[in-house]
Structure formats: structure tokens, C-alpha cells
VOMAR-154913 format. One record per residue: x, y, z of N, C-alpha, C in turn. Coordinates in steps of 0.2 Angstrom, whole numbers, padded with zeros to 4 digits, always signed. Layout:
XYZXYZXYZ;...
This chain:
-0200-0133+0456-0200-0128+0452-0203-0129+0445;-0208-0125+0443-0212-0127+0437-0207-0126+0431;-0208-0130+0426-0204-0130+0420-0205-0123+0416;-0211-0120+0417-0212-0113+0413-0208-0108+0417;-0207-0108+0423-0203-0103+0427-0196-0104+0425;-0194-0111+0425-0187-0112+0423-0185-0109+0416;-0190-0110+0411-0189-0108+0405-0188-0100+0404;-0192-0097+0408-0192-0089+0409-0185-0087+0412;-0183-0090+0417-0176-0089+0420-0171-0090+0415;-0171-0095+0411-0166-0097+0406-0166-0091+0401;-0172-0089+0398-0172-0084+0393-0169-0078+0395;-0170-0076+0401-0167-0069+0404-0160-0070+0405;-0157-0076+0408-0150-0076+0409-0146-0077+0403;-0149-0080+0398-0145-0082+0392-0144-0076+0387;-0147-0070+0389-0146-0065+0384-0139-0063+0384;-0135-0064+0389-0128-0062+0389-0123-0067+0390;-0126-0074+0390-0121-0079+0392-0123-0085+0387;-0118-0089+0386-0119-0095+0382-0121-0101+0386;-0127-0102+0387-0130-0106+0392-0136-0109+0390;-0138-0115+0393-0144-0119+0392-0146-0123+0398;-0152-0123+0400-0154-0127+0405-0160-0132+0402;-0159-0138+0404-0164-0143+0402-0166-0147+0408;-0173-0147+0409-0176-0150+0414-0178-0157+0411;-0173-0162+0412-0174-0169+0409-0180-0172+0412;-0181-0172+0419-0187-0175+0423-0188-0171+0428;-0193-0173+0432-0195-0168+0438-0190-0169+0444;-0185-0173+0443-0179-0174+0447-0172-0172+0445;-0171-0172+0438-0165-0170+0436-0165-0165+0431;-0161-0159+0432-0160-0154+0427-0153-0154+0425;-0151-0151+0419-0145-0151+0417-0143-0143+0415;-0138-0141+0417-0136-0134+0416-0130-0135+0411;-0130-0132+0405-0125-0132+0400-0122-0125+0399;-0116-0124+0401-0113-0117+0401-0106-0117+0398;-0105-0111+0395-0098-0110+0392-0096-0103+0395;-0090-0104+0399-0088-0098+0403-0083-0100+0409;-0082-0095+0413-0078-0096+0419-0082-0099+0424;-0079-0102+0429-0082-0105+0435-0086-0100+0439;-0084-0094+0439-0088-0088+0443-0094-0087+0439;-0093-0087+0432-0099-0085+0428-0104-0091+0429;-0101-0097+0429-0106-0103+0430-0110-0103+0436;-0106-0101+0442-0110-0100+0448-0115-0095+0448;-0114-0089+0445-0119-0084+0444-0125-0087+0440;-0124-0090+0435-0129-0093+0430-0133-0098+0434;-0130-0103+0437-0134-0108+0441-0138-0105+0446;-0136-0100+0449-0140-0097+0455-0145-0093+0452;-0145-0091+0445-0150-0087+0442-0156-0092+0440;-0154-0097+0436-0159-0101+0432-0162-0106+0437;-0158-0108+0443-0161-0113+0447-0162-0110+0454;-0163-0104+0455-0163-0101+0461-0169-0104+0466;-0174-0105+0463-0180-0108+0467-0178-0115+0470;-0176-0119+0465-0174-0125+0467-0169-0126+0472;-0164-0122+0472-0158-0122+0477-0160-0119+0483;-0164-0114+0484-0166-0111+0490-0171-0116+0493;-0176-0119+0489-0180-0125+0492-0176-0131+0495;-0171-0132+0491-0166-0138+0493-0163-0137+0500;-0161-0130+0501-0158-0129+0507-0163-0129+0513;-0169-0127+0511-0174-0127+0517-0175-0134+0518;-0176-0139+0513-0177-0146+0515-0171-0149+0518;-0165-0147+0517-0159-0150+0520-0160-0148+0527;-0162-0142+0529-0163-0139+0536-0167-0144+0539;-0173-0145+0536-0178-0150+0540-0175-0156+0541;-0171-0159+0537-0168-0166+0538-0163-0165+0544;-0159-0160+0544-0154-0159+0550-0158-0158+0556;-0164-0155+0556-0167-0154+0562-0170-0161+0565;-0171-0165+0561-0173-0172+0563-0168-0176+0566;-0162-0175+0563-0156-0178+0566-0154-0175+0573;-0154-0169+0573-0153-0166+0580-0157-0159+0580;-0162-0159+0584-0167-0154+0585-0163-0147+0586;-0164-0142+0582-0161-0136+0582-0155-0135+0578;-0152-0141+0575-0147-0140+0570-0149-0138+0564;-0146-0133+0561-0148-0130+0554-0142-0127+0551;-0143-0126+0544-0138-0123+0540-0135-0116+0543;-0140-0112+0546-0138-0106+0548-0133-0107+0554;-0134-0111+0558-0129-0112+0564-0123-0115+0561;-0123-0120+0557-0117-0123+0554-0113-0118+0550;-0116-0113+0546-0113-0108+0543-0109-0103+0547;-0112-0102+0553-0109-0097+0558-0103-0100+0560;-0103-0107+0561-0097-0110+0563-0091-0110+0558;-0094-0111+0552-0089-0111+0546-0086-0104+0545;-0090-0099+0547-0087-0092+0546-0082-0091+0552;-0083-0093+0558-0078-0093+0563-0072-0096+0561;-0072-0102+0558-0067-0106+0556-0064-0104+0550;-0066-0099+0546-0063-0096+0540-0063-0102+0535;-0069-0106+0534-0069-0111+0529-0069-0109+0522;-0072-0103+0521-0072-0101+0514-0065-0098+0512;-0062-0095+0517-0055-0092+0515-0051-0098+0514;-0051-0103+0518-0047-0109+0517-0048-0112+0510;-0055-0112+0508-0056-0114+0501-0053-0110+0496;-0053-0103+0497-0050-0099+0492-0043-0100+0491;-0039-0102+0496-0032-0104+0496-0031-0111+0492;-0035-0116+0494-0034-0122+0492-0037-0123+0485;-0042-0121+0483-0045-0121+0477-0049-0115+0475;-0045-0110+0472-0048-0104+0469-0054-0105+0464;-0053-0111+0460-0058-0112+0456-0065-0114+0459;-0065-0118+0464-0071-0120+0468-0074-0113+0471;-0069-0109+0474-0071-0103+0478-0075-0098+0473;-0072-0098+0467-0075-0094+0461-0082-0096+0460;-0083-0102+0459-0090-0105+0458-0095-0103+0464;-0092-0105+0470-0096-0103+0476-0098-0096+0477;-0093-0092+0475-0094-0084+0475-0099-0082+0470;-0099-0084+0464-0104-0083+0459-0111-0085+0461;-0111-0091+0464-0118-0094+0466-0120-0089+0472;-0116-0088+0477-0118-0084+0482-0120-0077+0480;-0117-0074+0475-0120-0067+0473-0127-0067+0470;-0128-0073+0466-0134-0073+0462-0140-0075+0467;-0138-0079+0472-0143-0082+0477-0144-0077+0483;-0139-0072+0483-0139-0068+0489-0139-0072+0496;-0135-0077+0496-0134-0081+0502-0126-0081+0503;-0124-0082+0509-0117-0081+0511-0113-0088+0508;-0107-0087+0506-0103-0093+0504-0103-0098+0510;-0103-0096+0516-0103-0101+0522-0110-0105+0522;-0115-0102+0520-0122-0105+0520-0122-0110+0515;-0119-0109+0509-0119-0113+0504-0114-0119+0505;-0109-0118+0508-0104-0123+0510-0107-0128+0515;-0111-0125+0520-0114-0129+0525-0118-0135+0522;-0121-0134+0515-0124-0139+0512-0119-0143+0507;-0115-0139+0504-0110-0142+0499-0105-0147+0503;-0104-0145+0509-0099-0150+0513-0104-0154+0518;-0108-0157+0515-0114-0161+0519-0111-0166+0524;-0105-0169+0522-0102-0174+0527-0100-0171+0533;-0098-0165+0533-0096-0161+0539-0102-0159+0543;-0107-0157+0539-0113-0155+0543-0116-0161+0547;-0116-0167+0544-0118-0173+0548-0113-0175+0554;-0107-0174+0552-0102-0175+0558-0103-0170+0563;-0105-0164+0562-0106-0159+0567-0112-0161+0571;-0117-0164+0568-0122-0166+0572-0120-0171+0577;-0116-0176+0575-0113-0181+0579-0109-0178+0585;-0105-0173+0583-0101-0169+0588-0105-0166+0594;-0111-0164+0592-0116-0160+0596-0120-0165+0600;-0119-0172+0599-0124-0177+0602-0130-0179+0598;-0130-0176+0592-0136-0178+0588-0135-0184+0584;-0139-0186+0580-0139-0192+0575-0134-0190+0569;-0131-0195+0567-0126-0195+0562-0126-0201+0558;-0123-0201+0552-0123-0207+0548-0118-0212+0551;-0113-0210+0555-0108-0214+0557-0108-0217+0564;-0113-0214+0567-0114-0216+0574-0115-0224+0575;-0112-0227+0580-0113-0234+0581-0120-0236+0583;-0123-0231+0587-0130-0233+0589-0135-0231+0584;-0134-0228+0579-0138-0227+0573-0141-0233+0570;-0147-0234+0568-0150-0239+0565-0145-0241+0558;-0142-0247+0558-0137-0248+0552-0141-0248+0546;-0147-0249+0546-0151-0249+0539-0152-0242+0537;-0152-0237+0541-0154-0231+0539-0148-0227+0535;-0142-0227+0538-0137-0223+0534-0135-0225+0528;-0139-0224+0522-0137-0227+0516-0130-0224+0513;-0127-0228+0510-0120-0226+0508-0119-0228+0500;-0114-0226+0497-0113-0227+0490-0108-0233+0489;-0109-0236+0483-0105-0241+0480-0103-0239+0473;-0097-0240+0471-0094-0238+0465-0090-0244+0462;-0089-0244+0455-0085-0249+0452-0083-0246+0445;-0077-0248+0443-0075-0246+0436-0070-0252+0433;-0071-0252+0426-0066-0257+0423-0064-0255+0416;-0058-0256+0414-0055-0254+0408-0052-0260+0404;-0052-0259+0398-0048-0264+0394-0041-0262+0392;-0040-0255+0393-0034-0252+0392-0032-0252+0384;-0038-0253+0380-0037-0253+0373-0042-0249+0370;-0045-0244+0374-0049-0239+0371-0056-0239+0373;-0058-0243+0378-0064-0243+0381-0064-0244+0389;-0068-0241+0392-0069-0242+0400-0076-0241+0401;-0079-0244+0407-0085-0242+0409-0085-0242+0417;-0090-0239+0420-0091-0238+0427-0098-0238+0429;-0099-0239+0436-0106-0239+0438-0106-0237+0445;-0111-0233+0447-0111-0230+0454-0118-0229+0456;-0119-0230+0463-0125-0229+0466-0123-0223+0471;-0127-0218+0470-0127-0212+0475-0132-0213+0480;-0130-0215+0486-0135-0216+0491-0134-0211+0497;-0140-0208+0498-0139-0202+0503-0146-0201+0506;-0148-0195+0507-0154-0193+0511-0160-0193+0506;-0166-0194+0509-0172-0194+0505-0173-0187+0502;-0171-0182+0505-0171-0175+0503-0168-0174+0496;-0163-0178+0495-0159-0178+0489-0162-0180+0482;-0168-0184+0483-0171-0187+0477-0173-0182+0472;-0175-0176+0474-0177-0170+0469-0172-0165+0470;-0171-0161+0465-0167-0155+0465-0160-0157+0462;-0159-0162+0459-0153-0164+0456-0151-0160+0450;-0145-0157+0450-0143-0153+0444-0136-0155+0442;-0136-0157+0435-0130-0159+0432-0126-0153+0429;-0120-0152+0431-0117-0146+0428-0112-0148+0422;-0114-0146+0416-0110-0147+0410-0107-0141+0408;-0100-0140+0410-0097-0134+0410-0091-0134+0405;-0091-0130+0400-0085-0129+0396-0081-0123+0398;-0075-0123+0400-0072-0117+0402-0069-0113+0397;-0065-0108+0399-0062-0103+0394-0057-0106+0389;-0054-0112+0391-0049-0115+0387-0052-0121+0383;-0059-0121+0383-0062-0126+0379-0062-0133+0382;-0061-0134+0388-0061-0140+0392-0068-0141+0395;-0070-0147+0395-0077-0148+0397-0077-0154+0403;-0080-0152+0408-0081-0157+0414-0089-0157+0415;-0091-0163+0418-0098-0164+0419-0098-0166+0426;-0102-0163+0430-0102-0164+0438-0109-0165+0440;-0111-0171+0442-0117-0173+0445-0117-0169+0452;-0123-0166+0453-0123-0162+0460-0130-0163+0462;-0131-0162+0469-0138-0160+0472-0138-0153+0473;-0143-0150+0470-0144-0143+0470-0139-0138+0468;-0134-0141+0464-0129-0137+0462-0123-0136+0468;-0124-0140+0473-0120-0139+0479-0116-0145+0481;-0119-0151+0481-0115-0157+0483-0113-0161+0477;-0107-0160+0475-0104-0164+0469-0103-0172+0471;-0105-0176+0467-0105-0183+0469-0103-0188+0464;-0100-0186+0458-0098-0190+0453-0098-0186+0446;-0095-0189+0441-0096-0186+0434-0090-0187+0430;-0088-0182+0426-0083-0183+0420-0078-0177+0421;-0072-0179+0422-0066-0174+0422-0065-0171+0416;-0061-0165+0416-0059-0162+0410-0055-0166+0405;-0051-0171+0408-0048-0175+0404-0052-0181+0401;-0058-0181+0402-0063-0186+0399-0064-0192+0404;-0060-0193+0409-0061-0198+0414-0067-0198+0417;-0070-0204+0419-0076-0205+0423-0073-0204+0430;-0076-0201+0435-0074-0199+0442-0080-0202+0446;-0078-0207+0450-0083-0210+0454-0081-0209+0461;-0085-0207+0466-0083-0205+0473-0088-0208+0478;-0086-0209+0484-0090-0211+0489-0087-0209+0496;-0091-0209+0501-0088-0207+0508-0084-0213+0511;-0078-0211+0513-0074-0216+0517-0076-0216+0524;-0081-0220+0526-0084-0219+0532-0080-0222+0538;-0076-0227+0536-0071-0230+0542-0066-0225+0544;-0064-0220+0540-0059-0215+0542-0063-0210+0546;-0069-0208+0544-0073-0203+0549-0074-0206+0555;-0075-0213+0556-0077-0216+0562-0071-0216+0566;-0065-0218+0563-0058-0218+0567-0057-0211+0570;-0058-0206+0566-0057-0199+0569-0062-0198+0575;-0068-0200+0574-0073-0199+0579-0071-0202+0586;-0069-0209+0585-0067-0213+0591-0061-0210+0594;-0057-0206+0591-0051-0203+0594-0052-0196+0597;-0059-0194+0596-0060-0187+0598-0058-0182+0594;-0056-0183+0588-0053-0178+0583-0058-0173+0581;-0056-0167+0580-0060-0161+0578-0061-0162+0570;-0067-0160+0568-0069-0160+0561-0065-0155+0557;-0066-0149+0560-0062-0143+0556-0058-0140+0561;-0052-0139+0560-0047-0136+0564-0044-0130+0560;-0039-0127+0564-0036-0121+0561-0032-0122+0554;-0030-0128+0554-0026-0130+0548-0030-0135+0543;-0036-0135+0544-0040-0140+0540-0040-0138+0532;-0041-0142+0528-0042-0141+0521-0050-0143+0520;-0054-0138+0518-0061-0140+0517-0062-0146+0511;-0066-0150+0513-0067-0156+0508-0070-0154+0501;-0073-0148+0501-0075-0145+0495-0069-0144+0490;-0063-0144+0492-0057-0144+0488-0057-0150+0484;-0058-0156+0487-0058-0163+0484-0064-0163+0479;-0070-0161+0482-0076-0162+0478-0076-0159+0472;-0072-0153+0471-0072-0149+0465-0066-0151+0461;-0060-0151+0464-0054-0152+0460-0054-0158+0456;-0057-0163+0459-0057-0170+0456-0059-0170+0448;-0063-0165+0446-0066-0164+0440-0061-0160+0435;-0056-0158+0438-0051-0154+0434-0045-0158+0432;-0045-0164+0433-0039-0168+0432-0039-0170+0424;-0033-0171+0422-0032-0172+0415-0030-0180+0413;-0028-0184+0418-0027-0191+0417-0028-0194+0424;-0029-0201+0424-0031-0204+0430-0026-0203+0436;-0020-0203+0435-0015-0202+0440-0015-0196+0443;-0018-0191+0440-0019-0184+0443-0023-0184+0449;-0027-0189+0450-0032-0189+0456-0028-0190+0462;-0022-0194+0462-0018-0195+0468-0014-0189+0469;-0012-0185+0464-0008-0179+0465-0013-0174+0469;-0019-0174+0466-0024-0169+0469-0025-0170+0477;-0025-0177+0479-0026-0178+0486-0020-0177+0490;-0014-0178+0487-0008-0177+0491-0006-0169+0491;-0009-0165+0488-0007-0158+0487-0009-0155+0494;-0014-0157+0498-0015-0154+0504-0016-0159+0510;-0017-0157+0516-0017-0161+0522-0023-0159+0526;-0024-0164+0531-0030-0162+0536-0036-0160+0533;-0039-0165+0529-0045-0164+0526-0051-0165+0531;-0056-0161+0530-0061-0161+0535-0066-0167+0534;-0066-0170+0528-0070-0176+0527-0066-0181+0523;-0068-0187+0523-0064-0192+0520-0068-0196+0514;-0064-0196+0508-0068-0199+0502-0063-0204+0499;-0066-0208+0495-0063-0213+0490-0065-0210+0483;-0060-0210+0479-0061-0208+0472-0058-0214+0467;-0063-0216+0463-0061-0221+0458-0061-0218+0451;-0056-0218+0447-0055-0214+0441-0053-0219+0435;-0057-0219+0430-0055-0223+0424-0056-0220+0417;-0052-0222+0412-0053-0221+0405-0050-0228+0402;-0050-0227+0395-0049-0233+0391-0041-0234+0390;-0037-0230+0393-0030-0230+0391-0025-0233+0396;-0027-0233+0402-0023-0235+0408-0027-0239+0413;-0024-0241+0418-0027-0245+0423-0032-0240+0427;-0037-0243+0430-0041-0239+0435-0037-0237+0441;-0038-0231+0443-0035-0228+0449-0040-0227+0455;-0038-0230+0460-0042-0228+0466-0037-0225+0472;-0040-0220+0475-0037-0217+0480-0041-0215+0486;-0039-0216+0492-0042-0214+0498-0038-0208+0502;-0042-0203+0504-0039-0198+0508-0041-0200+0515;-0036-0202+0519-0038-0205+0526-0036-0201+0532;-0038-0203+0537-0037-0200+0544-0030-0200+0545;-0027-0195+0549-0020-0194+0550-0016-0193+0544;-0019-0190+0539-0016-0188+0533-0014-0194+0528;-0017-0200+0529-0015-0206+0525-0018-0205+0518;-0014-0207+0514-0016-0207+0507-0015-0214+0504;-0020-0218+0503-0019-0225+0501-0022-0226+0493;-0018-0229+0489-0019-0229+0482-0017-0235+0479;-0020-0237+0474-0018-0243+0470-0021-0243+0463;-0019-0247+0458-0021-0247+0451-0023-0254+0449;-0027-0255+0445-0029-0262+0443-0033-0262+0436;-0034-0267+0433-0039-0267+0427-0046-0265+0429;-0048-0267+0436-0054-0265+0438-0054-0264+0446;-0058-0259+0448-0058-0258+0455-0066-0257+0457;-0067-0259+0464-0073-0257+0467-0072-0255+0474;-0077-0250+0476-0076-0247+0483-0083-0246+0486;-0084-0248+0492-0090-0247+0496-0088-0241+0501;-0089-0242+0507-0089-0236+0512-0084-0238+0518;-0079-0242+0517-0074-0243+0521-0067-0244+0518;-0062-0243+0521-0055-0243+0517-0054-0250+0515;-0052-0251+0509-0050-0257+0506-0043-0259+0507;-0039-0255+0510-0032-0256+0511-0030-0258+0518;-0035-0257+0523-0034-0259+0530-0040-0261+0533;-0039-0265+0539-0045-0268+0542-0045-0264+0549;-0051-0261+0550-0053-0258+0556-0057-0262+0560;-0056-0263+0567-0059-0268+0571-0067-0266+0572;-0069-0260+0571-0076-0258+0572-0080-0259+0565;-0076-0260+0560-0080-0262+0553-0083-0269+0554;-0089-0270+0556-0092-0276+0556-0098-0277+0550;-0102-0282+0551-0106-0283+0545-0112-0278+0545;-0113-0274+0550-0118-0269+0550-0115-0262+0548;-0109-0261+0548-0106-0255+0548-0108-0252+0541;-0110-0245+0541-0111-0241+0535-0115-0244+0530;-0121-0246+0533-0126-0249+0529-0123-0256+0525;-0120-0260+0529-0118-0266+0526-0112-0265+0521;-0108-0261+0523-0102-0260+0518-0098-0266+0516;-0097-0270+0521-0093-0276+0519-0097-0281+0514;-0103-0281+0515-0107-0285+0510-0108-0282+0503;-0108-0276+0503-0108-0272+0497-0102-0273+0493;-0096-0272+0497-0089-0273+0494-0088-0280+0491;-0090-0285+0495-0090-0292+0493-0094-0293+0486;-0100-0291+0486-0104-0292+0480-0101-0288+0474;-0099-0282+0475-0096-0279+0470-0089-0282+0467;-0085-0285+0472-0079-0288+0469-0081-0294+0465;-0086-0298+0468-0088-0304+0464-0091-0302+0457;-0095-0297+0457-0098-0295+0451-0092-0293+0446;-0088-0289+0448-0083-0286+0443-0078-0291+0441;-0077-0297+0444-0073-0302+0442-0075-0306+0436;-0082-0305+0434-0084-0308+0428-0081-0305+0422;-0080-0309+0416-0077-0306+0410-0081-0302+0406;-0087-0304+0405-0091-0300+0400-0097-0297+0404;-0097-0291+0405-0102-0287+0408-0105-0282+0404;-0112-0282+0402-0115-0277+0398-0117-0271+0402;-0120-0266+0399-0123-0260+0402-0129-0263+0406;-0133-0267+0403-0139-0269+0406-0137-0273+0412;-0132-0278+0412-0130-0281+0418-0128-0277+0424;-0124-0272+0422-0122-0267+0427-0128-0263+0430;-0132-0261+0426-0138-0258+0428-0142-0262+0433;-0143-0268+0431-0147-0273+0435-0144-0274+0442;-0137-0274+0442-0133-0275+0448-0134-0269+0453;-0134-0263+0450-0135-0257+0454-0142-0257+0457;-0147-0260+0454-0153-0260+0456-0155-0266+0460;-0150-0270+0462-0151-0276+0466-0148-0276+0473;-0151-0280+0478-0148-0280+0484-0141-0284+0484;-0136-0282+0488-0137-0277+0494-0135-0270+0492;-0134-0268+0485-0132-0261+0483-0138-0257+0483;-0144-0259+0480-0149-0254+0480-0152-0253+0487;-0153-0247+0489-0156-0245+0496-0163-0243+0496;-0166-0244+0490-0173-0242+0490-0174-0234+0490;-0180-0232+0491-0182-0224+0491-0185-0223+0497;-0182-0224+0503-0185-0223+0509-0186-0215+0511;-0190-0214+0516-0192-0207+0517-0186-0203+0519;-0181-0206+0524-0175-0203+0526-0169-0204+0522;-0168-0210+0520-0162-0212+0516-0164-0217+0510;-0160-0217+0506-0161-0222+0500-0156-0220+0494;-0157-0224+0489-0153-0223+0483-0155-0217+0479;-0151-0212+0478-0153-0206+0474-0153-0207+0467;-0147-0209+0465-0146-0210+0457-0142-0217+0457;-0143-0220+0451-0139-0226+0449-0136-0224+0442;-0130-0223+0441-0127-0221+0435-0122-0226+0432;-0123-0227+0425-0118-0231+0421-0114-0226+0417;-0107-0227+0417-0103-0223+0413-0100-0227+0407;-0099-0224+0402-0096-0227+0396-0091-0223+0393;-0085-0225+0393-0079-0221+0390-0077-0224+0383;-0076-0219+0378-0073-0221+0372-0069-0215+0370;-0064-0216+0365-0060-0211+0363-0063-0204+0361;-0069-0205+0359-0073-0199+0356-0077-0195+0362;-0080-0199+0367-0083-0195+0372-0085-0200+0378;-0087-0197+0384-0089-0201+0389-0096-0199+0391;-0100-0205+0392-0107-0204+0392-0110-0207+0399;-0114-0203+0402-0117-0205+0408-0125-0207+0407;-0127-0213+0410-0134-0215+0409-0137-0215+0416;-0141-0210+0418-0143-0209+0425-0150-0212+0426;-0151-0216+0431-0157-0218+0433-0159-0216+0440;-0165-0215+0442-0167-0213+0448-0172-0217+0452;-0178-0217+0451-0183-0221+0454-0182-0228+0454;-0180-0231+0449-0178-0238+0448-0172-0239+0444;-0168-0244+0446-0162-0245+0442-0162-0252+0439;-0160-0252+0433-0160-0259+0429-0161-0258+0422;-0160-0263+0418-0161-0262+0411-0168-0261+0409;-0169-0256+0405-0176-0255+0403-0179-0249+0407;-0176-0248+0413-0179-0242+0417-0178-0235+0414;-0182-0230+0415-0180-0224+0412-0173-0221+0413;-0170-0218+0409-0163-0216+0409-0163-0209+0406;-0158-0205+0410-0156-0198+0407-0149-0199+0404;-0148-0197+0398-0141-0198+0395-0138-0191+0394;-0132-0190+0397-0128-0184+0397-0121-0186+0395;-0118-0182+0390-0111-0184+0389-0106-0177+0389;-0100-0178+0388-0095-0172+0389-0093-0169+0382;-0098-0169+0377-0096-0165+0371-0096-0158+0373;-0092-0153+0370-0091-0146+0373-0098-0142+0372;-0099-0138+0376-0104-0133+0376-0101-0127+0371;-0105-0126+0366-0102-0121+0361-0105-0114+0363;-0101-0109+0361-0103-0102+0361-0109-0101+0356;
């Protein structure tokens, strides 16, 4: 989408709303908005309409490669039949309000938007129908790029974190960071792809929120023949959205425990400079696994149990990435440059392949005054171009 067109959309939409859109690079845009979640959705759908619709089309093309004939339209029909949006309305009215506003401005159904927002379910649906998926044993282990995250706190007023978001090549462009101050003056910052797939950011309480797919639990369910979405499922969009509404690190565990039968499995690592780093996994068969420590690292398998199918090749070498992250985090003095270099090195860095690769590498810095993200795309490491976004409030 051309910058001139973005500016025109912003001018028209800002006449009645406190909002701003900044196109930092040809890959990353930032929406700054003050208002309700519903209004945020309507605004994002207005100023980034072309980007989002183009992203949905490109996502469709990727699904068709994974399984010929698979597309968001078909998945959204399944979501409609299984009342996924209605389930989201019950579990997270706030997330539903955002999706509703986005749906109205884009003139696309909530189910269609959720078919992209809940991308893990879409990929697992491909597997269930006999197509290619990130978790399939016969899939090239080098292709299904996954994420690695880590965070450390001194519990004396400073914390830092680092995260690689590894996903599909289609995700390299169309990144939209939502910087949202709500009606109560609380600000959250959510990294998204196309305003639809949240994958990390800053919670309303100021904590850094680092997430990744818990592939081992998805594989366990697949091996048991379990259904992805059932009549009593909680849509994973609940987790993906509510994680940024927490006020303190321990709230992330309460959030996970609030519902059961999640349609996808994630790991969340949450940190600030006041308390120990919290990690929590929502697992298969309603498992909730959690721990705290001065530092935590997480790749794409459970760090609390050993599954027989998790071998050296599993989930793009998750074991190797976990071992490397644990070794790195054990160092006493780690600078931002050190962390950025680590994110940009093997085995964490997945390159920029046509189908899969590292989408963003983000360094987080927490101080009592603010939390700041330093986002890199084409290359990660000290000196590489960076987009800087913090959680200072968006003013009326």
C-alpha cells in the first residue's frame, strides 16, 4: 500500500478520532489510537484496509500451497458452523469488540478475520484434512519455522527480553503494531500481522509479553486424534488478545486458568523489573504448566515434560534452540547488542525463505518509566536497522 494512500486514509479517519498511523518501513506500520477496542478495530480497518485485504489474499495463497483448495473462506465457514465468534464473545468481549469493529470497517465477516487471526488452527485444519502443516512428522523439519523467546529481570527496576517471531514468508510484509490507550488511560502495545495475528508486545501493566506456539502439545493432540475445535472449545484468540490486558506478571497464569479446552496451545513469558519472570504453557488435556525464575527461555516444546516424539528435528530444531537460549541466558552481563546478535545467529535465526523464515527479531527494555521495543526485520544484530516503539500513552 502506498504511503500517500495511507496518509489520505489517516486524514479522513482522524477527523473524528484521536489516532495516528505511522509507516515506519515498507514492512512495519504503527497505529496509535485512543479509544475503545471496538473503535480501534474500526479505525485499523479504515486506515489499513488495503494492507489487510491484501494480507488475507496472500494468506489464502499460502494455504493453497499447503493443501490445494484450502482457503480462508472454507475455514471461516467451519468457524461459523462451530460458533467460534460467539465463543469469543463469551470468553473475551474485548477481543470480540475489536474483531467486530474491524469486520464492520472491512466489510468482512468476523469468522473470515478469525480464520487468519487464529492461524494455528488454520494450519492444524490443513493437517486434519490431509494437507501440509507445521506439525506434521513427514513435513520437512527445516521448513516449519518456529519462535524462540527469552527474558531476564534483576527485580530491582530493570528487565529485558528478546524474541524471534518465525512464521510464514507471507508475514514479512503487512506488519502492524497496535499502540492502544483505552478509555481508562491504560496503554498496551501489540505486535500483529495485518492487525489480525498478535504475537508479542507490552501489556497494560507495562510488562513485556513474549509468546510462541507450544508445538509439542499440538502434536500430542494430533496423535490422539483429538478435534481442534469442539462444542466446548475456547478460541485461542482469547489468549492472543487478553494477554495484553494483564496488570502484573502473575495475571498471565490466571488468564490461562480462566478457561479450558483451548483450540491452540501457546507459551507466554512475561517480565518486568519488579518480580521474577513468569512462564506459563496452556497444554493438551487442559494442562497448565508454570514457573518463575530470574530468567526464562522457551522454544517450541514444553519445558516441563519430555515427549517421546520431540527429537532433534522436531519443530525446526526446537531442542537445539532451547539449549542455545538456556546457555546464552546463563551469562551474567548481556547487552542489547549481544541479545540482538544472538537473535540473528543460528540456530535461532531462520533466514528469510520464500515459504518460512524469521519475520521479526525484537528486543524489549523495561524500566519504571516505560517499556520499549526495538524491532528488526530483514537482518537481526547490532547496527542493523531498527524500529523503536514504546508504551507511552496516546493522548487525546
